[in-house]
C-alpha positions as CSV (number, residue, x, y, z in Angstrom):
1,M,-10.5,-15.3,3.7
2,D,-11.5,-11.6,3.2
3,A,-9.2,-10.5,6.1
4,C,-6.3,-12.4,4.5
5,L,-6.8,-10.9,1.1
6,A,-7.0,-7.4,2.6
7,A,-3.9,-8.0,4.7
8,N,-2.1,-8.8,1.4
9,G,-3.3,-5.7,-0.3
10,L,-5.9,-7.5,-2.4
11,D,-9.5,-6.3,-2.7
12,P,-11.7,-8.9,-1.0
13,D,-14.7,-7.7,-3.0
14,R,-13.0,-8.5,-6.4
15,D,-14.6,-11.4,-8.2
16,T,-12.4,-14.5,-8.4
17,A,-12.3,-17.1,-11.2
18,G,-11.7,-19.8,-8.6
19,V,-10.5,-20.6,-5.1
20,R,-9.2,-24.0,-3.8
21,P,-7.0,-25.5,-1.2
22,A,-3.4,-26.6,-2.2
23,T,0.1,-27.2,-1.0
24,V,2.8,-24.6,-2.0
25,D,6.4,-25.3,-0.9
26,G,5.1,-27.8,1.6
27,R,2.7,-25.4,3.2
28,E,-1.1,-25.8,3.3
29,S,-2.4,-22.9,1.3
30,V,-5.3,-21.4,-0.6
31,L,-5.0,-20.6,-4.3
32,V,-7.0,-17.7,-5.6
33,L,-7.4,-17.2,-9.3
34,Y,-8.2,-13.9,-10.9
35,T,-8.9,-12.9,-14.4
36,T,-6.6,-10.1,-15.8
37,G,-8.6,-8.8,-18.7
38,E,-6.2,-10.4,-21.2
39,L,-7.2,-13.4,-23.3
40,A,-6.4,-16.7,-21.5
41,Q,-4.3,-15.0,-18.8
42,F,-4.8,-15.3,-15.1
43,R,-3.3,-14.0,-11.9
44,L,-2.6,-16.8,-9.4
45,V,-2.1,-15.9,-5.8
46,A,-1.3,-18.4,-3.0
47,L,-2.0,-17.5,0.6
48,P,-1.3,-19.5,3.8
49,A,-4.3,-21.6,4.9
50,D,-4.0,-19.9,8.4
51,C,-3.7,-16.3,7.0
52,G,-6.0,-13.7,8.6
53,S,-6.2,-10.1,9.6
54,G,-2.8,-8.6,10.1
55,E,-1.1,-11.8,9.0
56,S,-0.2,-11.5,5.3
57,G,2.3,-14.1,4.3
58,L,1.8,-14.1,0.5
59,L,3.3,-17.4,-0.8
60,M,3.0,-16.7,-4.5
61,D,1.8,-14.0,-6.8
62,T,2.2,-14.8,-10.5
63,T,0.6,-14.3,-13.9
64,V,0.0,-17.5,-16.0
65,G,-1.3,-18.1,-19.5
66,G,-1.8,-15.6,-22.2
67,T,-1.6,-15.8,-26.0
68,G,2.1,-15.2,-26.1
69,G,1.7,-12.8,-29.1
């Protein structure tokens, strides 16, 4: 997982709020949830399950939640 995060420009040493397997657009993937420092807002990143060193393939990178105000 660390090699995959690094291949996508993400710091593998950064603490995550959660990691779990999922399916994104019909592909087996791993969802990684990060805090953003904003109240109730998170960064959600989806990576291919077979991602590794030199194989980026970011499937999704979005910010969810927040207070809306």
